[in-house]
C-alpha positions in Angstrom: 19.4 3.9 -8.9 18.0 4.2 -5.4 19.6 0.9 -4.4 23.0 1.9 -5.9 22.9 5.2 -4.0 21.9 3.5 -0.8 24.8 1.1 -1.0 27.2 3.9 -1.7 25.9 5.9 1.3 26.2 2.8 3.5 29.8 2.3 2.4 30.6 5.9 3.3 29.0 5.6 6.7 30.9 2.4 7.4 34.2 4.2 6.5 33.3 6.9 9.0 32.1 4.3 11.6 28.8 6.2 11.8 26.6 3.5 13.4 23.4 5.5 13.2 24.0 6.3 9.6 24.7 2.7 8.8 21.5 1.6 10.6 19.3 4.2 8.9 20.6 3.5 5.4 20.3 -0.3 5.9 16.7 0.3 6.9 16.1 2.1 3.6 17.9 -0.8 1.8 15.7 -3.3 3.6 12.5 -1.5 2.5 13.8 -1.3 -1.1 14.4 -5.1 -1.1 11.0 -5.7 0.3 9.3 -3.5 -2.4 11.0 -5.6 -5.0 9.9 -8.9 -3.5 13.3 -9.9 -2.0 11.9 -10.8 1.4 14.7 -13.0 2.7 17.2 -10.2 1.9 14.9 -7.6 3.5 14.5 -9.7 6.7 18.3 -10.2 7.0 18.9 -6.4 6.6 16.3 -5.5 9.1 17.8 -8.0 11.5 21.2 -6.4 11.2 19.7 -3.0 12.0 18.4 -4.4 15.3 22.0 -5.2 16.4 23.2 -1.7 15.4 20.4 0.1 17.3 21.2 -2.1 20.3 24.8 -1.0 20.1 23.6 2.6 20.2 21.3 1.9 23.2 18.2 3.3 21.4 15.4 1.2 22.9 12.7 2.8 20.7 14.7 2.2 17.5 15.4 -1.4 18.6 11.7 -2.1 18.9 10.8 -0.4 15.6 13.6 -2.5 13.9 12.3 -5.7 15.6 8.8 -4.9 14.3 10.2 -4.5 10.8 12.0 -7.9 11.1 8.7 -9.4 12.3 6.6 -8.0 9.4 9.2 -8.9 6.9 9.5 -12.5 8.3 5.7 -12.8 8.0 5.7 -11.6 4.4 8.4 -14.2 3.7 6.2 -16.9 5.2 8.3 -17.4 8.4 5.2 -17.2 10.6 6.7 -18.8 13.7 9.6 -16.4 13.8 7.3 -13.4 13.2 4.9 -14.5 16.0 7.8 -15.0 18.4 9.1 -11.4 17.6 5.7 -9.8 18.0 5.2 -11.7 21.4 8.6 -10.4 22.4 7.5 -6.8 21.5 4.3 -7.2 23.5 6.2 -8.2 26.6 8.8 -5.4 26.3 6.2 -2.7 25.5 4.0 -3.9 28.4 7.0 -3.7 30.8 7.7 -0.1 29.7 4.0 0.9 29.7 4.1 1.9 26.0 0.5 1.4 25.0 0.9 2.4 21.4 3.8 -0.1 20.8 1.8 -2.8 22.7 -1.2 -2.2 20.5 0.9 -2.2 17.3 2.4 -5.5 18.3 -1.1 -7.0 18.9 -2.0 -5.9 15.4 1.1 -7.6 14.1 0.0 -10.9 15.8 -3.3 -10.4 14.0 -1.5 -10.0 10.7 0.4 -13.3 11.3 -2.7 -15.2 12.2 -4.5 -13.8 9.1 -1.6 -14.8 6.8 -1.8 -18.3 8.2 -5.6 -18.4 7.6 -6.4 -18.5 11.3 -9.2 -16.0 11.0 -10.8 -16.4 14.4 -7.4 -15.8 16.1 -6.7 -12.9 13.8 -10.1 -11.4 14.6 -9.4 -11.6 18.3 -6.1 -9.9 18.0 -7.5 -7.2 15.8 -10.5 -6.5 18.0 -8.2 -6.1 21.1 -5.9 -3.9 19.1 -8.9 -1.8 17.9 -10.1 -1.3 21.4 -6.7 -0.1 22.5 -6.4 2.3 19.6 -9.8 3.7 20.5 -8.7 4.2 24.1 -5.7 6.4 23.0 -7.7 7.9 20.1 -5.1 6.9 17.5 -7.2 7.6 14.4 -4.6 6.2 12.0 -4.4 3.0 14.0 -8.2 2.7 14.2 -8.5 3.1 10.4 -5.8 0.5 9.7 -7.2 -2.1 12.1 -10.8 -1.7 10.8 -9.4 -2.4 7.3 -7.5 -5.4 8.7 -10.7 -6.7 10.4 -12.7 -6.3 7.2 -10.1 -8.2 5.2 -10.4 -11.1 7.6 -14.2 -11.1 7.5 -14.1 -11.0 3.7 -11.8 -14.0 3.5 -14.0 -15.8 6.1 -17.1 -15.0 4.0 -18.8 -12.7 6.6 -19.6 -10.1 4.1 -22.2 -8.1 6.1 -19.7 -7.7 9.0 -16.9 -6.9 6.5 -19.0 -4.2 4.8 -19.7 -2.4 8.1 -16.0 -2.4 9.0 -15.0 -1.2 5.5 -17.5 1.6 5.7 -16.2 2.7 9.1 -12.6 2.5 7.8 -13.6 4.5 4.7 -15.1 7.2 6.9 -11.9 7.2 9.1 -9.6 7.5 6.0 -11.7 10.3 4.6 -11.6 12.2 7.9 -7.8 11.8 7.8 -7.5 12.9 4.2 -5.8 9.6 3.4 -6.7 9.2 -0.3 -4.9 5.9 -0.7 -6.8 4.5 2.2 -10.1 5.7 0.8 -9.3 4.1 -2.6 -8.4 0.8 -0.9 -11.6 0.6 1.1 -13.7 1.5 -2.0 -11.8 -1.3 -3.9 -12.5 -3.8 -1.1 -16.2 -2.7 -1.0 -16.4 -3.2 -4.7 -14.9 -6.7 -4.4 -17.3 -7.6 -1.6 -20.3 -6.4 -3.6 -19.2 -8.5 -6.6 -18.9 -11.6 -4.4 -22.4 -11.0 -3.2 -23.6 -10.6 -6.8 -24.5 -6.9 -6.3 -23.0 -6.1 -9.7 -24.2 -2.5 -10.2 -22.9 -1.6 -6.8 -19.6 -3.3 -7.5 -19.1 -1.4 -10.8 -20.1 1.9 -9.2 -17.7 1.4 -6.3 -14.9 0.4 -8.6 
């Protein structure tokens, strides 16, 4: 139903030549495709929104849309394209002095490296991103990157380091009142405990 309504809304915006309406609705459609596992379609839709925001001259929206393309490309397994886009975002945000956008793009490069299994590279990007988020006191960003770091350490088998990051991420999510984040960190801690044969702890955390 949501997809049908989105397509209908987009058609109406096209008839009215409302570029912002088209771009906004196509972004919704891209996220809908992504949630249903249609990553190629999602990447294509996000790419089309970049051109629309460029037409409107909205630099911030262009960069957000480019970031969406990069994340979608990464999820679809197009790692080289995703890396290129994140590097492009790093350069443009650095030129504009936008620390938050720069830091988010660094985190994106960490996501690409992690998806490729390049855990040392991912850790470097995440640690630099975490340091920047701490500088600007972005608590949501801090919590997210701590969880990303922990995930890399779990896959690399560095369980003690991962547990410390997970506990810090858990505290950060609790302070933000982010219940989904709290649940995810508890789940990851449970998985880590199980891998380390701490069965009672694993059950309790689960």
